[in-house]
VOSEKOL-686264 format. One line per 4 residues: for each residue y, z, x of C-alpha. Coordinates in Angstrom, 3 decimals, padded with zeros to 6 digits. Layout:
BEGIN
Y,Z,X; ...
//
This chain:
BEGIN
017.013,013.240,004.879; 019.859,010.747,005.242; 019.489,007.521,007.197; 022.327,007.236,009.684
021.081,003.721,010.523; 018.136,001.654,009.317; 016.761,-000.477,012.123; 012.964,-000.131,011.866
010.394,000.564,009.165; 008.987,003.599,010.984; 012.116,005.558,010.027; 011.022,005.780,006.398
008.812,008.505,005.000; 007.314,008.552,001.517; 010.119,010.703,000.117; 012.813,008.244,001.202
010.742,005.273,000.038; 010.273,006.594,-003.480; 013.864,007.835,-003.673; 015.063,004.294,-002.927
012.521,002.857,-005.386; 013.814,005.205,-008.096; 017.393,004.102,-007.444; 016.304,000.442,-007.508
014.683,001.010,-010.908; 017.899,002.559,-012.212; 019.979,-000.386,-011.028; 017.491,-002.827,-012.578
017.686,-001.132,-015.984; 021.391,-000.278,-016.047; 023.628,-003.292,-015.544; 026.742,-001.122,-015.697
026.682,-000.152,-012.049; 030.073,001.488,-012.037; 032.193,001.740,-008.914; 029.824,003.724,-006.712
031.025,002.031,-003.518; 034.585,001.324,-004.608; 036.848,001.175,-001.571; 033.949,000.683,000.852
033.689,-002.445,003.023; 030.425,-004.000,004.234; 030.287,-006.459,007.144; 027.434,-008.969,007.226
027.140,-010.104,010.836; 024.544,-012.860,011.086; 023.726,-014.612,014.353; 020.850,-016.487,012.673
020.683,-018.440,009.391; 019.933,-016.589,006.173; 020.054,-017.210,002.453; 018.295,-014.427,000.517
018.999,-011.546,002.870; 022.696,-012.211,003.402; 023.489,-013.171,-000.192; 021.489,-010.306,-001.707
023.243,-007.765,000.530; 026.624,-009.224,-000.335; 025.822,-009.368,-004.052; 024.500,-005.802,-003.911
027.713,-004.548,-002.335; 029.919,-006.402,-004.820; 027.919,-005.163,-007.809; 028.409,-001.592,-006.584
032.166,-002.075,-006.515; 032.548,-002.543,-002.767; 033.916,-005.407,-000.712; 032.354,-007.715,001.861
033.601,-009.360,005.027; 031.219,-011.827,006.583; 030.500,-014.404,009.221; 027.630,-016.657,008.195
026.869,-017.950,011.685; 028.301,-015.510,014.187; 026.728,-017.412,017.058; 029.050,-020.365,016.387
031.847,-019.053,014.172; 032.855,-015.796,015.810; 034.241,-014.831,019.194; 030.671,-015.113,020.491
031.461,-018.793,021.033; 034.168,-017.644,023.481; 031.676,-015.453,025.305; 032.246,-012.111,023.614
029.165,-009.906,023.704; 027.454,-008.646,020.574; 028.103,-005.121,021.846; 031.874,-005.635,021.857
031.765,-007.348,018.459; 029.958,-004.367,016.924; 032.447,-001.910,018.420; 035.305,-003.838,016.839
033.708,-004.599,013.470; 032.648,-000.972,013.008; 036.320,-000.010,013.205; 037.076,-002.262,010.213
034.166,-001.413,007.910; 031.970,001.282,006.389; 028.611,-000.332,007.254; 027.253,-003.357,009.118
024.282,-005.534,008.227; 023.260,-007.443,011.337; 020.782,-010.239,012.031; 020.242,-011.328,015.626
017.931,-013.728,017.442; 017.076,-011.163,020.157; 014.594,-008.389,019.475; 016.123,-004.921,019.802
019.722,-005.949,019.194; 020.015,-004.083,015.877; 018.849,-000.892,017.548; 021.358,-001.420,020.352
024.103,-002.051,017.791; 023.297,001.266,016.111; 024.060,003.120,019.368; 027.513,001.514,019.567
028.659,001.486,015.953; 030.850,004.102,014.277; 029.273,003.254,010.914; 025.723,002.726,009.595
023.901,-000.336,010.929; 021.183,-002.044,008.887; 018.758,-004.413,010.594; 018.495,-007.714,008.718
016.064,-009.183,011.257; 015.960,-009.079,015.050; 014.079,-011.942,016.672; 010.332,-011.307,016.661
010.926,-007.597,016.132; 011.416,-006.265,012.621; 012.951,-006.950,009.229; 012.740,-003.502,007.622
014.702,-004.177,004.432; 012.383,-007.106,003.689; 009.397,-004.806,004.180; 010.965,-002.273,001.824
011.440,-004.850,-000.947; 007.927,-006.192,-000.271; 006.520,-002.695,-000.714; 008.586,-002.211,-003.869
007.207,-005.482,-005.228; 003.635,-004.391,-004.533; 004.343,-001.101,-006.284; 005.855,-002.781,-009.349
003.138,-005.440,-009.570; 000.080,-003.273,-008.822; 001.218,000.156,-009.981; 000.163,001.808,-006.721
000.488,001.565,-002.955; -002.908,002.898,-001.910; -006.465,001.590,-002.010; -005.403,-002.048,-001.742
-006.792,-005.011,000.176; -003.889,-006.950,001.645; -004.359,-010.333,003.300; -001.484,-011.150,005.656
-001.491,-014.831,006.542; 000.391,-017.136,008.912; 002.351,-016.731,012.119; 001.726,-013.059,012.783
002.850,-013.119,016.410; 006.396,-014.183,015.520; 006.639,-012.949,011.929; 008.889,-009.899,011.821
008.352,-009.446,008.069; 004.592,-009.024,008.510; 005.096,-006.567,011.355; 007.524,-004.433,009.357
005.289,-004.435,006.286; 002.315,-003.164,008.307; 004.301,-000.090,009.338; 004.943,000.770,005.684
001.433,-000.009,004.433; 000.128,002.369,007.091; 001.810,005.281,005.308; -000.490,005.059,002.277
-004.222,005.935,002.270; -007.124,003.626,001.577; -005.416,000.338,002.332; -007.262,-002.399,004.189
-005.366,-005.186,005.926; -006.952,-008.561,006.652; -005.127,-010.692,009.194; -005.479,-014.477,009.110
-003.600,-016.542,011.668; -004.027,-019.404,014.100; -005.746,-018.167,017.242; -002.575,-018.380,019.340
-000.417,-016.592,016.740; -002.396,-013.406,016.108; -000.859,-010.057,015.244; 000.302,-008.258,018.374
-001.534,-005.262,019.781; 001.276,-002.772,019.101; 000.786,-003.173,015.345; -003.005,-002.957,015.646
-002.669,000.223,017.711; -000.308,001.703,015.107; -002.750,000.967,012.295; -005.640,002.401,014.326
-003.707,005.619,015.033; -002.929,006.023,011.328; -006.482,005.394,010.187; -005.718,002.104,008.442
-008.656,-000.277,008.265; -007.902,-003.788,009.455; -009.782,-006.836,010.599; -009.123,-010.418,011.619
-010.687,-013.320,009.751; -010.462,-017.107,010.031; -011.486,-018.493,006.625; -008.773,-018.083,003.990
-010.959,-019.243,001.101; -013.490,-016.502,001.848; -010.772,-013.842,001.831; -008.831,-014.944,-001.279
-011.369,-013.579,-003.807; -011.292,-010.167,-002.106; -007.558,-009.597,-001.796; -005.299,-007.657,-004.146
-002.225,-008.938,-002.308; -002.011,-012.262,-000.462; 001.061,-012.102,001.767; 001.758,-015.640,002.967
004.212,-016.394,005.763; 005.500,-019.598,007.288; 004.899,-020.782,010.833; 008.027,-019.778,012.762
008.963,-023.145,014.246; 012.150,-021.782,015.801; 010.303,-019.085,017.796; 007.390,-021.029,019.289
006.830,-024.219,021.277; 006.412,-027.582,019.584; 002.753,-027.698,020.645; 002.135,-024.249,019.180
003.810,-025.283,015.936; 001.874,-028.550,015.709; -001.437,-026.741,016.270; -000.677,-024.099,013.651
001.010,-026.038,010.857; -001.143,-026.623,007.803; -003.986,-024.393,008.940; -003.585,-021.920,006.067
-002.472,-023.293,002.707; -002.694,-022.107,-000.880; -002.821,-025.103,-003.196; -004.392,-026.187,-006.453
-007.791,-026.546,-004.778; -008.104,-022.855,-003.824; -005.540,-021.094,-006.035; -008.135,-020.020,-008.590
-010.152,-018.238,-005.931; -007.483,-015.549,-006.245; -008.327,-012.733,-008.669; -006.408,-012.697,-011.976
-005.089,-009.243,-011.093; -003.999,-010.195,-007.560; -000.543,-011.287,-006.483; 000.800,-013.824,-003.978
003.844,-012.676,-002.026; 005.970,-014.589,000.447; 009.198,-013.461,002.169; 010.529,-017.028,001.800
011.515,-019.667,002.650; 008.145,-021.288,002.102; 007.521,-024.655,003.719; 004.063,-026.175,003.252
001.856,-023.055,003.286; 002.085,-022.835,-000.518; 001.709,-026.050,-002.494; 001.629,-025.196,-006.173
003.065,-027.107,-009.144; 006.245,-025.691,-010.626; 004.353,-025.078,-013.900; 001.973,-022.681,-012.146
004.804,-020.970,-010.288; 006.668,-020.436,-013.553; 003.788,-019.266,-015.741; 000.999,-017.709,-013.665
001.436,-013.969,-013.111; -000.321,-014.190,-009.753; 002.756,-015.945,-008.334; 005.045,-013.036,-007.488
007.279,-014.347,-004.702; 010.260,-015.242,-006.889; 010.132,-011.807,-008.528; 009.860,-010.445,-004.994
013.071,-012.212,-003.963; 014.881,-010.879,-007.046; 013.700,-007.379,-006.186; 015.626,-007.722,-002.943
018.908,-007.358,-004.823; 017.975,-004.042,-006.448; 016.315,-002.586,-003.363; 019.326,-003.452,-001.211
021.654,-001.995,-003.835; 019.611,001.187,-003.710; 019.618,001.220,000.102; 023.390,000.767,000.292
023.880,003.509,-002.300; 021.507,005.772,-000.379; 023.272,005.227,002.944; 026.897,004.902,001.785
027.148,006.492,-001.665
//
């Protein structure tokens, strides 16, 4: 199966997932990437800020011998400022390029773009919707760190109502048997019902808890997320900030074999000394971010190679 576009995690089956993982492993081991995408042009069209996602996609394309055209803030530094619609922009940009990576502040815009584009569209985050390439690199990180993707207890913590990375990851975790997901969030930022219904339909055990310290000793994966200040009201942010924190006082409640993941950027939900972050194997979020390069290389090769 070939992905014409990649706009939501549900598109992936196990065969595609492990095919991409295998390619990512090859790119990690072999630094001589060749010119697999020589002559190809990737557009990164970002209507919201990004560091890791945009730069890792651009680095991935360059390492594979392709070229990149980009607008870092399309909301302010493209014809959008003149009133041009995203739909028209995609029609034009797809005539110049071989693939488009798009991030937009409105949910569903990546899917809409895929219906208008002549070339593959990859969703790099759409509002409160999904961030499927982040979920793919998160899953890859779990696989590399734990050696398996089934029979795991995964605590997903933070702003689960607005967090597109958590939503996308749940769709992928639901494809593997024996996983149990524990949701921890402020009361007003709980995981939405559509994800819970998906997990229920696929026989994935899940529950909601309130006390992080009681869950930390049980979890194999602790997936921390920040409170999405830009997507909620100031009152909601004030009431949620600082509710769930991993710091020196509770860090050692985490099993030696467990791993902490975070899609980054982290704000104040993880407060650990640099020494711990650099030396303790339980801290996996910087390895996770590095994995994004190889997974996105593999995805581009899979879709364009």
